[in-house]
N, CA, C, O and the ligand as a Tripos MOL2 file, in Angstrom:
@<TRIPOS>MOLECULE
protein
  261   259    66     0     0
PROTEIN
NO_CHARGES

@<TRIPOS>ATOM
      1 N          17.8790   10.2020   -9.2400 N.3       1 MET1
      2 CA         17.0740    9.5930  -10.2970 C.3       1 MET1
      3 C          17.2030   10.4400  -11.5740 C.2       1 MET1
      4 O          16.6450   11.5350  -11.6460 O.2       1 MET1
      5 N          17.9130    9.9530  -12.5480 N.am      2 SER2
      6 CA         18.1170   10.6990  -13.7700 C.3       2 SER2
      7 C          17.1560   10.3080  -14.8770 C.2       2 SER2
      8 O          17.1010   10.9740  -15.9100 O.2       2 SER2
      9 N          16.4300    9.2860  -14.6890 N.am      3 ARG3
     10 CA         15.4840    8.8320  -15.7340 C.3       3 ARG3
     11 C          14.3060    9.7990  -15.8230 C.2       3 ARG3
     12 O          13.9210   10.4560  -14.8550 O.2       3 ARG3
     13 N          13.7580    9.8510  -17.0290 N.am      4 SER4
     14 CA         12.5610   10.7080  -17.1570 C.3       4 SER4
     15 C          11.4020   10.1090  -16.3870 C.2       4 SER4
     16 O          11.4210    8.9420  -15.9970 O.2       4 SER4
     17 N          10.4000   10.9360  -16.1800 N.am      5 HIS5
     18 CA          9.2980   10.5030  -15.3770 C.3       5 HIS5
     19 C           8.5110    9.3720  -16.0390 C.2       5 HIS5
     20 O           8.0030    8.4740  -15.3680 O.2       5 HIS5
     21 N           8.4210    9.4350  -17.3780 N.am      6 GLY6
     22 CA          7.9160    8.3320  -18.1670 C.3       6 GLY6
     23 C           6.6620    7.6130  -17.6360 C.2       6 GLY6
     24 O           6.5070    6.4110  -17.8500 O.2       6 GLY6
     25 N           5.8090    8.3070  -16.9790 N.am      7 GLY7
     26 CA          4.5540    7.7190  -16.5760 C.3       7 GLY7
     27 C           4.5910    7.0160  -15.2500 C.2       7 GLY7
     28 O           3.6110    6.3850  -14.8560 O.2       7 GLY7
     29 N           5.7050    7.1100  -14.5490 N.am      8 THR8
     30 CA          5.7290    6.5450  -13.2010 C.3       8 THR8
     31 C           5.1040    7.5760  -12.2650 C.2       8 THR8
     32 O           5.6850    8.6210  -11.9730 O.2       8 THR8
     33 N           3.9270    7.2520  -11.8200 N.am      9 SER9
     34 CA          3.1680    8.2160  -11.0060 C.3       9 SER9
     35 C           3.5860    8.0720   -9.5490 C.2       9 SER9
     36 O           4.2330    7.0990   -9.1610 O.2       9 SER9
     37 N           3.2080    9.0480   -8.7680 N.am     10 ALA10
     38 CA          3.4390    8.9940   -7.3270 C.3      10 ALA10
     39 C           2.7320    7.7870   -6.7450 C.2      10 ALA10
     40 O           3.2150    7.1760   -5.7920 O.2      10 ALA10
     41 N           1.5800    7.4420   -7.3210 N.am     11 PHE11
     42 CA          0.8290    6.2770   -6.8110 C.3      11 PHE11
     43 C           1.6780    5.0240   -6.9450 C.2      11 PHE11
     44 O           1.7790    4.2080   -6.0290 O.2      11 PHE11
     45 N           2.2860    4.9000   -8.1210 N.am     12 GLU12
     46 CA          3.0280    3.6890   -8.3860 C.3      12 GLU12
     47 C           4.2590    3.5650   -7.5000 C.2      12 GLU12
     48 O           4.6110    2.4780   -7.0420 O.2      12 GLU12
     49 N           4.9080    4.7110   -7.2700 N.am     13 ARG13
     50 CA          6.0720    4.7080   -6.4020 C.3      13 ARG13
     51 C           5.6530    4.3160   -4.9890 C.2      13 ARG13
     52 O           6.3480    3.5400   -4.3330 O.2      13 ARG13
     53 N           4.5480    4.8310   -4.5230 N.am     14 LEU14
     54 CA          4.0800    4.5140   -3.1670 C.3      14 LEU14
     55 C           3.7040    3.0640   -3.0840 C.2      14 LEU14
     56 O           4.0180    2.3910   -2.1020 O.2      14 LEU14
     57 N           3.0300    2.5670   -4.1090 N.am     15 ARG15
     58 CA          2.6050    1.1860   -4.0940 C.3      15 ARG15
     59 C           3.8260    0.2510   -4.0800 C.2      15 ARG15
     60 O           3.8430   -0.7630   -3.3820 O.2      15 ARG15
     61 N           4.8600    0.6270   -4.8810 N.am     16 ALA16
     62 CA          6.0500   -0.1630   -4.8990 C.3      16 ALA16
     63 C           6.6690   -0.2030   -3.5150 C.2      16 ALA16
     64 O           7.1860   -1.2360   -3.0910 O.2      16 ALA16
     65 N           6.6210    0.9050   -2.8170 N.am     17 ARG17
     66 CA          7.1950    0.9310   -1.4670 C.3      17 ARG17
     67 C           6.3940    0.0480   -0.5400 C.2      17 ARG17
     68 O           6.9620   -0.6340    0.3130 O.2      17 ARG17
     69 N           5.1020    0.0500   -0.6900 N.am     18 LEU18
     70 CA          4.2260   -0.7850    0.1360 C.3      18 LEU18
     71 C           4.5580   -2.2780   -0.1230 C.2      18 LEU18
     72 O           4.6440   -3.0990    0.7900 O.2      18 LEU18
     73 N           4.7340   -2.5640   -1.4140 N.am     19 ASP19
     74 CA          4.9630   -3.9770   -1.7620 C.3      19 ASP19
     75 C           6.2780   -4.4950   -1.2530 C.2      19 ASP19
     76 O           6.4530   -5.7060   -1.1140 O.2      19 ASP19
     77 N           7.2210   -3.5950   -0.9650 N.am     20 GLU20
     78 CA          8.4850   -3.9980   -0.4380 C.3      20 GLU20
     79 C           8.4120   -4.3980    1.0350 C.2      20 GLU20
     80 O           9.2520   -5.1390    1.5450 O.2      20 GLU20
     81 N           7.3810   -3.8840    1.6940 N.am     21 GLY21
     82 CA          7.2290   -4.1450    3.1060 C.3      21 GLY21
     83 C           6.6980   -5.5130    3.3810 C.2      21 GLY21
     84 O           6.3850   -6.2860    2.4760 O.2      21 GLY21
     85 N           6.6050   -5.7890    4.6270 N.am     22 SER22
     86 CA          6.1010   -7.1180    5.0370 C.3      22 SER22
     87 C           4.6170   -7.2560    4.7720 C.2      22 SER22
     88 O           3.8330   -6.3430    5.0280 O.2      22 SER22
     89 N           4.2420   -8.4320    4.2450 N.am     23 ASP23
     90 CA          2.8310   -8.7120    4.0100 C.3      23 ASP23
     91 C           2.1530   -9.3310    5.2400 C.2      23 ASP23
     92 O           0.9450   -9.5650    5.2450 O.2      23 ASP23
     93 N           2.9360   -9.5850    6.2570 N.am     24 ALA24
     94 CA          2.3980  -10.2660    7.4210 C.3      24 ALA24
     95 C           1.4640   -9.3540    8.2050 C.2      24 ALA24
     96 O           1.7830   -8.1910    8.4500 O.2      24 ALA24
     97 N           0.3040   -9.8880    8.5980 N.am     25 CYS25
     98 CA         -0.6250   -9.1180    9.3980 C.3      25 CYS25
     99 C          -0.0120   -8.7930   10.7010 C.2      25 CYS25
    100 O           0.6570   -9.6260   11.3120 O.2      25 CYS25
    101 N          -0.2350   -7.5610   11.1520 N.am     26 GLU26
    102 CA          0.2900   -7.1020   12.4170 C.3      26 GLU26
    103 C          -0.4160   -7.7560   13.6300 C.2      26 GLU26
    104 O           0.1180   -7.8130   14.7370 O.2      26 GLU26
    105 N          -1.5950   -8.2260   13.3700 N.am     27 GLU27
    106 CA         -2.3980   -8.7920   14.4710 C.3      27 GLU27
    107 C          -2.1590  -10.3020   14.6070 C.2      27 GLU27
    108 O          -1.8570  -10.7960   15.6930 O.2      27 GLU27
    109 N          -2.3000  -11.0360   13.4720 N.am     28 CYS28
    110 CA         -2.2950  -12.4590   13.5900 C.3      28 CYS28
    111 C          -1.0920  -13.0970   12.8540 C.2      28 CYS28
    112 O          -0.8570  -14.3010   12.9650 O.2      28 CYS28
    113 N          -0.3480  -12.2800   12.1120 N.am     29 GLY29
    114 CA          0.8450  -12.8270   11.4390 C.3      29 GLY29
    115 C           0.5820  -13.5070   10.1470 C.2      29 GLY29
    116 O           1.5050  -14.0400    9.5300 O.2      29 GLY29
    117 N          -0.6660  -13.5100    9.7030 N.am     30 PHE30
    118 CA         -1.0270  -14.1590    8.4500 C.3      30 PHE30
    119 C          -0.3650  -13.4310    7.2840 C.2      30 PHE30
    120 O          -0.4180  -12.2040    7.1930 O.2      30 PHE30
    121 N           0.2560  -14.1980    6.4000 N.am     31 VAL31
    122 CA          0.9410  -13.6030    5.2240 C.3      31 VAL31
    123 C           0.0630  -13.7390    4.0220 C.2      31 VAL31
    124 O          -0.1820  -14.8430    3.5370 O.2      31 VAL31
    125 N          -0.4280  -12.5860    3.5240 N.am     32 ASP32
    126 CA         -1.3480  -12.5810    2.4150 C.3      32 ASP32
    127 C          -0.6450  -12.2430    1.1260 C.2      32 ASP32
    128 O          -0.5710  -11.0790    0.7310 O.2      32 ASP32
    129 N          -0.1230  -13.2770    0.4610 N.am     33 ASP33
    130 CA          0.6930  -13.0410   -0.7420 C.3      33 ASP33
    131 C          -0.1100  -12.4620   -1.8890 C.2      33 ASP33
    132 O           0.4060  -11.6990   -2.7050 O.2      33 ASP33
    133 N          -1.3890  -12.8360   -1.9400 N.am     34 ALA34
    134 CA         -2.2320  -12.4330   -3.0860 C.3      34 ALA34
    135 C          -2.9470  -11.0950   -2.8440 C.2      34 ALA34
    136 O          -3.6090  -10.5610   -3.7350 O.2      34 ALA34
    137 N          -2.8030  -10.5820   -1.6570 N.am     35 GLY35
    138 CA         -3.5350   -9.3470   -1.3400 C.3      35 GLY35
    139 C          -3.0140   -8.1390   -2.0560 C.2      35 GLY35
    140 O          -1.8610   -8.1010   -2.4850 O.2      35 GLY35
    141 N          -3.8670   -7.1510   -2.1860 N.am     36 GLU36
    142 CA         -3.4740   -5.9020   -2.8260 C.3      36 GLU36
    143 C          -3.9440   -4.7380   -1.9850 C.2      36 GLU36
    144 O          -4.9890   -4.7970   -1.3370 O.2      36 GLU36
    145 N          -3.1530   -3.6770   -2.0040 N.am     37 TRP37
    146 CA         -3.5510   -2.4620   -1.2960 C.3      37 TRP37
    147 C          -4.5570   -1.7230   -2.1690 C.2      37 TRP37
    148 O          -4.3820   -1.5670   -3.3780 O.2      37 TRP37
    149 N          -5.6160   -1.2780   -1.5020 N.am     38 GLU38
    150 CA         -6.5830   -0.4410   -2.2020 C.3      38 GLU38
    151 C          -6.3260    1.0240   -1.9170 C.2      38 GLU38
    152 O          -6.3170    1.4550   -0.7640 O.2      38 GLU38
    153 N          -6.1190    1.7840   -2.9780 N.am     39 ALA39
    154 CA         -5.7480    3.1740   -2.8390 C.3      39 ALA39
    155 C          -6.9760    4.0490   -2.7780 C.2      39 ALA39
    156 O          -7.8960    3.8990   -3.5830 O.2      39 ALA39
    157 N          -6.9940    4.9640   -1.8240 N.am     40 VAL40
    158 CA         -8.0940    5.9200   -1.7010 C.3      40 VAL40
    159 C          -7.4450    7.3100   -1.5700 C.2      40 VAL40
    160 O          -6.6770    7.5710   -0.6440 O.2      40 VAL40
    161 N          -7.7740    8.1730   -2.5080 N.am     41 THR41
    162 CA         -7.2270    9.5200   -2.4250 C.3      41 THR41
    163 C          -8.1700   10.4460   -1.7440 C.2      41 THR41
    164 O          -9.3800   10.3850   -1.9660 O.2      41 THR41
    165 N          -7.6390   11.3120   -0.9120 N.am     42 THR42
    166 CA         -8.4640   12.2940   -0.2420 C.3      42 THR42
    167 C          -7.8100   13.6440   -0.3650 C.2      42 THR42
    168 O          -7.4150   14.2350    0.6400 O.2      42 THR42
    169 N          -7.6860   14.1460   -1.5840 N.am     43 GLY43
    170 CA         -7.0940   15.4380   -1.8340 C.3      43 GLY43
    171 C          -5.5860   15.4000   -1.7520 C.2      43 GLY43
    172 O          -4.9170   14.9410   -2.6780 O.2      43 GLY43
    173 N          -5.0520   15.8800   -0.6500 N.am     44 ALA44
    174 CA         -3.6010   15.9940   -0.5870 C.3      44 ALA44
    175 C          -2.9290   14.7330   -0.0090 C.2      44 ALA44
    176 O          -1.7030   14.6530    0.0680 O.2      44 ALA44
    177 N          -3.7340   13.7780    0.3840 N.am     45 THR45
    178 CA         -3.1740   12.5460    0.8970 C.3      45 THR45
    179 C          -3.7260   11.3470    0.1680 C.2      45 THR45
    180 O          -4.7740   11.4470   -0.4700 O.2      45 THR45
    181 N          -3.0680   10.2430    0.2410 N.am     46 VAL46
    182 CA         -3.5560    8.9810   -0.3200 C.3      46 VAL46
    183 C          -3.4570    7.9550    0.8110 C.2      46 VAL46
    184 O          -2.4760    7.8820    1.5510 O.2      46 VAL46
    185 N          -4.5340    7.1680    0.9000 N.am     47 GLU47
    186 CA         -4.5790    6.1220    1.9000 C.3      47 GLU47
    187 C          -4.5390    4.7750    1.1240 C.2      47 GLU47
    188 O          -5.1860    4.6020    0.0910 O.2      47 GLU47
    189 N          -3.7600    3.8580    1.6690 N.am     48 TYR48
    190 CA         -3.7720    2.5170    1.1440 C.3      48 TYR48
    191 C          -4.3810    1.5890    2.2530 C.2      48 TYR48
    192 O          -3.9180    1.5620    3.3940 O.2      48 TYR48
    193 N          -5.3830    0.8760    1.8710 N.am     49 ARG49
    194 CA         -6.0430   -0.0080    2.8090 C.3      49 ARG49
    195 C          -5.9300   -1.4370    2.3940 C.2      49 ARG49
    196 O          -5.9320   -1.7640    1.2070 O.2      49 ARG49
    197 N          -5.8320   -2.2790    3.3730 N.am     50 ARG50
    198 CA         -5.6930   -3.6970    3.0780 C.3      50 ARG50
    199 C          -6.2880   -4.4470    4.2620 C.2      50 ARG50
    200 O          -5.9700   -4.1650    5.4170 O.2      50 ARG50
    201 N          -7.1410   -5.3900    3.9600 N.am     51 GLU51
    202 CA         -7.7710   -6.1420    4.9810 C.3      51 GLU51
    203 C          -7.2410   -7.5570    5.0810 C.2      51 GLU51
    204 O          -7.1620   -8.2720    4.0810 O.2      51 GLU51
    205 N          -6.8710   -7.9660    6.3060 N.am     52 CYS52
    206 CA         -6.3740   -9.3020    6.4930 C.3      52 CYS52
    207 C          -7.5020  -10.3340    6.2800 C.2      52 CYS52
    208 O          -8.5460  -10.2470    6.9260 O.2      52 CYS52
    209 N          -7.2900  -11.3190    5.3660 N.am     53 PRO53
    210 CA         -8.3310  -12.2890    5.1350 C.3      53 PRO53
    211 C          -8.4760  -13.2980    6.2580 C.2      53 PRO53
    212 O          -9.4460  -14.0550    6.2980 O.2      53 PRO53
    213 N          -7.5460  -13.3100    7.1390 N.am     54 SER54
    214 CA         -7.5990  -14.2930    8.2330 C.3      54 SER54
    215 C          -8.3550  -13.7590    9.4410 C.2      54 SER54
    216 O          -9.2250  -14.4430    9.9810 O.2      54 SER54
    217 N          -8.0200  -12.5010    9.8850 N.am     55 CYS55
    218 CA         -8.6380  -12.0070   11.0710 C.3      55 CYS55
    219 C          -9.4820  -10.7430   10.8010 C.2      55 CYS55
    220 O         -10.2070  -10.2800   11.6810 O.2      55 CYS55
    221 N          -9.3850  -10.2080    9.6180 N.am     56 GLY56
    222 CA        -10.2190   -9.0740    9.2500 C.3      56 GLY56
    223 C          -9.6420   -7.7280    9.6850 C.2      56 GLY56
    224 O         -10.2860   -6.6970    9.4870 O.2      56 GLY56
    225 N          -8.4680   -7.7110   10.2610 N.am     57 THR57
    226 CA         -7.8740   -6.4640   10.6390 C.3      57 THR57
    227 C          -7.5560   -5.6000    9.4450 C.2      57 THR57
    228 O          -6.9170   -6.0700    8.5050 O.2      57 THR57
    229 N          -7.9780   -4.3570    9.4500 N.am     58 GLU58
    230 CA         -7.6800   -3.4500    8.3290 C.3      58 GLU58
    231 C          -6.4510   -2.6390    8.6600 C.2      58 GLU58
    232 O          -6.3470   -1.9960    9.7050 O.2      58 GLU58
    233 N          -5.5310   -2.6970    7.7300 N.am     59 ARG59
    234 CA         -4.3000   -1.9110    7.8540 C.3      59 ARG59
    235 C          -4.4410   -0.6890    6.9530 C.2      59 ARG59
    236 O          -4.9740   -0.7840    5.8470 O.2      59 ARG59
    237 N          -3.9770    0.4230    7.4140 N.am     60 VAL60
    238 CA         -4.0370    1.6800    6.6330 C.3      60 VAL60
    239 C          -2.6390    2.3330    6.6480 C.2      60 VAL60
    240 O          -1.9960    2.4680    7.6890 O.2      60 VAL60
    241 N          -2.2140    2.7230    5.4570 N.am     61 ARG61
    242 CA         -0.9930    3.5290    5.3450 C.3      61 ARG61
    243 C          -1.4220    4.8470    4.6870 C.2      61 ARG61
    244 O          -2.1530    4.8510    3.6960 O.2      61 ARG61
    245 N          -0.9650    5.9320    5.2410 N.am     62 ARG62
    246 CA         -1.3510    7.2000    4.6940 C.3      62 ARG62
    247 C          -0.1420    8.0350    4.3140 C.2      62 ARG62
    248 O           0.7910    8.1950    5.1010 O.2      62 ARG62
    249 N          -0.1680    8.5610    3.1110 N.am     63 TYR63
    250 CA          0.9640    9.3550    2.6200 C.3      63 TYR63
    251 C           0.4710   10.6710    2.0600 C.2      63 TYR63
    252 O          -0.6540   10.7880    1.5720 O.2      63 TYR63
    253 N           1.3410   11.6510    2.1440 N.am     64 ARG64
    254 CA          1.0500   12.9480    1.5030 C.3      64 ARG64
    255 C           1.4900   12.8340    0.0350 C.2      64 ARG64
    256 O           2.5380   12.2630   -0.2690 O.2      64 ARG64
    257 N           0.7030   13.3660   -0.8280 N.am     65 LEU65
    258 CA          1.0670   13.4070   -2.2430 C.3      65 LEU65
    259 C           1.9770   14.5890   -2.5180 C.2      65 LEU65
    260 O           2.3940   14.7950   -3.6580 O.2      65 LEU65
    261 ZN         -4.6990  -10.9050   10.5620 Zn       66 ZN66
@<TRIPOS>BOND
     1     1     2 1
     2     2     3 1
     3     3     4 2
     4     3     5 am
     5     5     6 1
     6     6     7 1
     7     7     8 2
     8     7     9 am
     9     9    10 1
    10    10    11 1
    11    11    12 2
    12    11    13 am
    13    13    14 1
    14    14    15 1
    15    15    16 2
    16    15    17 am
    17    17    18 1
    18    18    19 1
    19    19    20 2
    20    19    21 am
    21    21    22 1
    22    22    23 1
    23    23    24 2
    24    23    25 am
    25    25    26 1
    26    26    27 1
    27    27    28 2
    28    27    29 am
    29    29    30 1
    30    30    31 1
    31    31    32 2
    32    31    33 am
    33    33    34 1
    34    34    35 1
    35    35    36 2
    36    35    37 am
    37    37    38 1
    38    38    39 1
    39    39    40 2
    40    39    41 am
    41    41    42 1
    42    42    43 1
    43    43    44 2
    44    43    45 am
    45    45    46 1
    46    46    47 1
    47    47    48 2
    48    47    49 am
    49    49    50 1
    50    50    51 1
    51    51    52 2
    52    51    53 am
    53    53    54 1
    54    54    55 1
    55    55    56 2
    56    55    57 am
    57    57    58 1
    58    58    59 1
    59    59    60 2
    60    59    61 am
    61    61    62 1
    62    62    63 1
    63    63    64 2
    64    63    65 am
    65    65    66 1
    66    66    67 1
    67    67    68 2
    68    67    69 am
    69    69    70 1
    70    70    71 1
    71    71    72 2
    72    71    73 am
    73    73    74 1
    74    74    75 1
    75    75    76 2
    76    75    77 am
    77    77    78 1
    78    78    79 1
    79    79    80 2
    80    79    81 am
    81    81    82 1
    82    82    83 1
    83    83    84 2
    84    83    85 am
    85    85    86 1
    86    86    87 1
    87    87    88 2
    88    87    89 am
    89    89    90 1
    90    90    91 1
    91    91    92 2
    92    91    93 am
    93    93    94 1
    94    94    95 1
    95    95    96 2
    96    95    97 am
    97    97    98 1
    98    98    99 1
    99    99   100 2
   100    99   101 am
   101   101   102 1
   102   102   103 1
   103   103   104 2
   104   103   105 am
   105   105   106 1
   106   106   107 1
   107   107   108 2
   108   107   109 am
   109   109   110 1
   110   110   111 1
   111   111   112 2
   112   111   113 am
   113   113   114 1
   114   114   115 1
   115   115   116 2
   116   115   117 am
   117   117   118 1
   118   118   119 1
   119   119   120 2
   120   119   121 am
   121   121   122 1
   122   122   123 1
   123   123   124 2
   124   123   125 am
   125   125   126 1
   126   126   127 1
   127   127   128 2
   128   127   129 am
   129   129   130 1
   130   130   131 1
   131   131   132 2
   132   131   133 am
   133   133   134 1
   134   134   135 1
   135   135   136 2
   136   135   137 am
   137   137   138 1
   138   138   139 1
   139   139   140 2
   140   139   141 am
   141   141   142 1
   142   142   143 1
   143   143   144 2
   144   143   145 am
   145   145   146 1
   146   146   147 1
   147   147   148 2
   148   147   149 am
   149   149   150 1
   150   150   151 1
   151   151   152 2
   152   151   153 am
   153   153   154 1
   154   154   155 1
   155   155   156 2
   156   155   157 am
   157   157   158 1
   158   158   159 1
   159   159   160 2
   160   159   161 am
   161   161   162 1
   162   162   163 1
   163   163   164 2
   164   163   165 am
   165   165   166 1
   166   166   167 1
   167   167   168 2
   168   167   169 am
   169   169   170 1
   170   170   171 1
   171   171   172 2
   172   171   173 am
   173   173   174 1
   174   174   175 1
   175   175   176 2
   176   175   177 am
   177   177   178 1
   178   178   179 1
   179   179   180 2
   180   179   181 am
   181   181   182 1
   182   182   183 1
   183   183   184 2
   184   183   185 am
   185   185   186 1
   186   186   187 1
   187   187   188 2
   188   187   189 am
   189   189   190 1
   190   190   191 1
   191   191   192 2
   192   191   193 am
   193   193   194 1
   194   194   195 1
   195   195   196 2
   196   195   197 am
   197   197   198 1
   198   198   199 1
   199   199   200 2
   200   199   201 am
   201   201   202 1
   202   202   203 1
   203   203   204 2
   204   203   205 am
   205   205   206 1
   206   206   207 1
   207   207   208 2
   208   207   209 am
   209   209   210 1
   210   210   211 1
   211   211   212 2
   212   211   213 am
   213   213   214 1
   214   214   215 1
   215   215   216 2
   216   215   217 am
   217   217   218 1
   218   218   219 1
   219   219   220 2
   220   219   221 am
   221   221   222 1
   222   222   223 1
   223   223   224 2
   224   223   225 am
   225   225   226 1
   226   226   227 1
   227   227   228 2
   228   227   229 am
   229   229   230 1
   230   230   231 1
   231   231   232 2
   232   231   233 am
   233   233   234 1
   234   234   235 1
   235   235   236 2
   236   235   237 am
   237   237   238 1
   238   238   239 1
   239   239   240 2
   240   239   241 am
   241   241   242 1
   242   242   243 1
   243   243   244 2
   244   243   245 am
   245   245   246 1
   246   246   247 1
   247   247   248 2
   248   247   249 am
   249   249   250 1
   250   250   251 1
   251   251   252 2
   252   251   253 am
   253   253   254 1
   254   254   255 1
   255   255   256 2
   256   255   257 am
   257   257   258 1
   258   258   259 1
   259   259   260 2
@<TRIPOS>SUBSTRUCTURE
     1 MET1         2 RESIDUE 1 A MET
     2 SER2         6 RESIDUE 1 A SER
     3 ARG3        10 RESIDUE 1 A ARG
     4 SER4        14 RESIDUE 1 A SER
     5 HIS5        18 RESIDUE 1 A HIS
     6 GLY6        22 RESIDUE 1 A GLY
     7 GLY7        26 RESIDUE 1 A GLY
     8 THR8        30 RESIDUE 1 A THR
     9 SER9        34 RESIDUE 1 A SER
    10 ALA10       38 RESIDUE 1 A ALA
    11 PHE11       42 RESIDUE 1 A PHE
    12 GLU12       46 RESIDUE 1 A GLU
    13 ARG13       50 RESIDUE 1 A ARG
    14 LEU14       54 RESIDUE 1 A LEU
    15 ARG15       58 RESIDUE 1 A ARG
    16 ALA16       62 RESIDUE 1 A ALA
    17 ARG17       66 RESIDUE 1 A ARG
    18 LEU18       70 RESIDUE 1 A LEU
    19 ASP19       74 RESIDUE 1 A ASP
    20 GLU20       78 RESIDUE 1 A GLU
    21 GLY21       82 RESIDUE 1 A GLY
    22 SER22       86 RESIDUE 1 A SER
    23 ASP23       90 RESIDUE 1 A ASP
    24 ALA24       94 RESIDUE 1 A ALA
    25 CYS25       98 RESIDUE 1 A CYS
    26 GLU26      102 RESIDUE 1 A GLU
    27 GLU27      106 RESIDUE 1 A GLU
    28 CYS28      110 RESIDUE 1 A CYS
    29 GLY29      114 RESIDUE 1 A GLY
    30 PHE30      118 RESIDUE 1 A PHE
    31 VAL31      122 RESIDUE 1 A VAL
    32 ASP32      126 RESIDUE 1 A ASP
    33 ASP33      130 RESIDUE 1 A ASP
    34 ALA34      134 RESIDUE 1 A ALA
    35 GLY35      138 RESIDUE 1 A GLY
    36 GLU36      142 RESIDUE 1 A GLU
    37 TRP37      146 RESIDUE 1 A TRP
    38 GLU38      150 RESIDUE 1 A GLU
    39 ALA39      154 RESIDUE 1 A ALA
    40 VAL40      158 RESIDUE 1 A VAL
    41 THR41      162 RESIDUE 1 A THR
    42 THR42      166 RESIDUE 1 A THR
    43 GLY43      170 RESIDUE 1 A GLY
    44 ALA44      174 RESIDUE 1 A ALA
    45 THR45      178 RESIDUE 1 A THR
    46 VAL46      182 RESIDUE 1 A VAL
    47 GLU47      186 RESIDUE 1 A GLU
    48 TYR48      190 RESIDUE 1 A TYR
    49 ARG49      194 RESIDUE 1 A ARG
    50 ARG50      198 RESIDUE 1 A ARG
    51 GLU51      202 RESIDUE 1 A GLU
    52 CYS52      206 RESIDUE 1 A CYS
    53 PRO53      210 RESIDUE 1 A PRO
    54 SER54      214 RESIDUE 1 A SER
    55 CYS55      218 RESIDUE 1 A CYS
    56 GLY56      222 RESIDUE 1 A GLY
    57 THR57      226 RESIDUE 1 A THR
    58 GLU58      230 RESIDUE 1 A GLU
    59 ARG59      234 RESIDUE 1 A ARG
    60 VAL60      238 RESIDUE 1 A VAL
    61 ARG61      242 RESIDUE 1 A ARG
    62 ARG62      246 RESIDUE 1 A ARG
    63 TYR63      250 RESIDUE 1 A TYR
    64 ARG64      254 RESIDUE 1 A ARG
    65 LEU65      258 RESIDUE 1 A LEU
    66 ZN66       261 GROUP 0 **** ****
C-alpha cells in the first residue's frame, strides 16, 4: 500500500473487510442487505455486532486494533 493514510482508519478497513463477507445469517440463512455492523471498542480490541432481523441471532466479530 503506497497511498498515504489519508484518513482511512483501522475501523474503516475492518468494516470494509466485514462488508466483503457474506451477509447471510449463520443460523437461518437470512440475507440482510440493509444491515450494518455496530462497532464497539474495548481498548485494544474492537467488536462488530450484528443482529439477524429474522431469527435474532447476534453475530460478533472481534479484532485487535
Ligand atoms: Zn438468522
